[in-house]
C-alpha angles and dihedrals in degrees: 000000000000122000125204135179119248088242089059089052090051093049101036105027095136093051093046091049090050090050092050093048093046099042099032087219120130120238119218111223116208129198121194088352094303129106109263109165146341122240109212135168118257097244093053092046093051092047089050090051091050091050091049091053090053092049091049090052091051091049091051089050093050090049091050090052092048090051092048094247095142137126132213119246090256092051092049091047091051092049092049092048090057091051094048096053 
């Protein structure tokens, strides 16, 4: 992964944006020698957000199972049948 200074971002924003869009590789932006932000293309960011939503749904499901908040197949089928009427 490429790393750039925040001053480079200020001076060459258009070029850095073009690089990120073309290469689909994030750029780490540093400020005062410390990581400050990642510059990523829109498509990669949106895909990451979709994946995160799926993972959060899985985690909620695992928590529900661990807490005993589950339904039998017959119960789930009956609930869905009411919704689909």
